[in-house]
C-alpha positions in Angstrom: 0.0 0.0 0.0 1.2 3.5 -0.7 1.9 5.9 2.2 -0.9 8.2 1.4 -3.5 5.3 1.4 -2.0 4.1 4.7 -2.3 7.5 6.2 -5.9 8.1 5.3 -7.0 4.6 6.2 -5.2 5.0 9.6 -6.6 8.5 10.4 -10.2 7.6 9.5 -10.1 4.3 11.2 -8.8 5.8 14.5 -11.1 8.7 14.2 -14.3 6.6 13.8 -13.6 3.5 16.1 -10.3 4.3 17.8 -8.4 1.2 16.3 -5.8 0.8 13.6 -6.8 -1.7 11.0 -4.7 -5.0 11.4 -3.5 -5.0 7.8 -2.3 -1.3 8.1 -0.5 -2.3 11.4 1.1 -5.2 9.7 2.1 -3.1 6.7 3.7 -0.6 9.0 5.6 -3.4 10.8 3.8 -2.7 14.1 2.6 -6.3 14.2 4.3 -9.5 12.9 2.9 -11.0 9.7 0.8 -14.1 10.6 2.9 -17.2 9.9 1.3 -19.9 7.8 0.8 -22.9 10.1 2.6 -25.8 8.5 1.0 -29.3 8.9 3.3 -31.3 11.3 5.2 -33.9 9.8 4.5 -37.3 11.5 7.5 -38.4 13.5 9.0 -41.8 12.5 8.4 -44.5 15.1 10.8 -47.3 15.8 8.0 -49.8 15.0 7.6 -48.3 11.5 10.4 -50.2 9.9 9.4 -53.6 11.5 5.7 -53.1 10.3 7.0 -52.1 6.9 9.1 -55.1 6.4 6.2 -57.2 7.7 3.9 -55.6 5.2 6.6 -56.3 2.4 6.6 -60.0 3.4 2.8 -60.1 3.3 2.7 -58.4 -0.1 5.4 -60.6 -1.7 4.7 -64.0 -0.1 1.5 -63.7 1.9 3.4 -64.6 5.0 0.7 -63.3 7.5 -2.1 -65.0 5.6 0.1 -68.3 6.1 0.8 -67.8 9.8 -2.7 -66.8 10.7 -4.4 -69.7 8.9 -5.3 -72.9 10.8 -3.2 -75.5 9.0 -4.3 -78.4 11.1 -6.7 -79.6 8.5 -4.1 -79.8 5.7 -1.7 -82.8 5.2 2.0 -82.4 5.7 2.5 -82.7 1.8 0.1 -79.8 1.3 1.8 -77.7 4.0 5.3 -78.6 2.6 4.2 -77.5 -1.0 3.0 -74.2 0.3 5.9 -73.6 2.4 8.3 -74.1 -0.5 6.8 -71.2 -2.4 6.5 -69.0 0.7 10.2 -69.6 1.5 11.4 -68.7 -1.9 9.4 -65.4 -2.1 10.1 -64.4 1.5 13.8 -65.0 1.0 13.8 -62.9 -2.2 12.1 -60.1 -0.3 14.5 -60.1 2.7 17.3 -60.2 0.2 16.0 -57.1 -1.6 15.7 -55.0 1.5 18.1 -56.4 4.0 21.6 -57.5 4.1 21.8 -60.1 6.8 24.9 -61.8 8.1 25.5 -64.4 10.8 26.4 -63.0 14.3 29.1 -65.7 14.5 30.4 -67.0 11.2 31.4 -70.6 12.3 30.2 -74.1 11.6 27.1 -75.1 13.7 28.0 -77.9 16.1 31.6 -76.9 16.4 33.4 -75.4 19.5 33.4 -71.6 19.3 35.4 -69.2 21.5 33.4 -66.2 22.5 34.6 -62.7 21.7 31.8 -61.2 23.7 29.2 -62.0 26.4 26.7 -59.4 25.2 23.3 -61.0 25.8 22.0 -59.1 22.7 24.5 -61.0 20.6 25.0 -64.3 22.2 22.6 -66.4 24.1 24.2 -68.9 26.5 22.5 -72.3 26.8 23.1 -75.3 29.1 25.5 -75.1 32.1 25.9 -71.4 32.2 28.3 -70.2 35.0 26.6 -68.1 37.8 28.6 -65.2 36.5 26.6 -65.5 33.2 30.0 -65.3 31.3 31.6 -68.0 29.4 34.7 -68.3 27.2 33.3 -70.6 24.7 31.0 -73.5 23.9 29.3 -75.4 21.0 27.7 -73.2 18.5 23.9 -74.3 18.3 22.8 -71.3 16.0 24.9 -68.7 14.2 22.3 -65.9 14.9 21.5 -63.1 12.4 22.2 -59.4 12.3 21.2 -56.8 9.8 24.3 -55.3 8.3 22.4 -53.1 5.9 18.8 -52.0 5.7 17.4 -50.6 2.5 13.7 -50.1 2.9 11.9 -47.8 0.7 10.8 -44.4 2.2 7.3 -44.3 3.8 4.9 -42.1 1.8 3.7 -39.1 3.8 0.7 -40.0 5.9 1.1 -43.7 5.3 -0.5 -45.7 8.0 2.0 -48.3 9.0 -0.3 -50.3 11.2 -2.1 -51.4 7.9 0.2 -54.3 6.8 -2.1 -55.3 3.9 -5.2 -53.6 2.9 -8.4 -55.6 2.4 -9.1 -56.7 -1.0 -12.6 -56.5 -2.6 -13.6 -57.5 -5.9 -16.3 -55.6 -7.5 -18.5 -57.7 -9.8 
């Protein structure tokens, strides 16, 4: 606004109702300009990645469908045939998004010396000393760790609690 217009508007507004118009006060720098309120970006939660990989396994191999189905009525042959396909698809999906490596890269069933007694890395079984520490033992399972995670970014506003949408065929 030009200075003359601001002056006239200010004069007549103060004369008639005793107040300065808000747009004039803003233009003169007497009041801060209202900030546009940005929509808050939802914070990523620790569970988002876990739910995302579970959703990927459902999408690619129908893992949740298999796990949630009552398989007691099926024969071992039927279950074995279903698991072979599920195994291949799940393994491909994990390989696409995660780089997995053994925690201890040794032959299972062999004596293994322990470098750490970290309970998150090594679970001691059998005759564990009272101290909870051991120098070694027979490796029963190599364990797994994620060396690299390459999940696709979540889309804005994506509801990660929906692992797979319901499917409706319209006839």
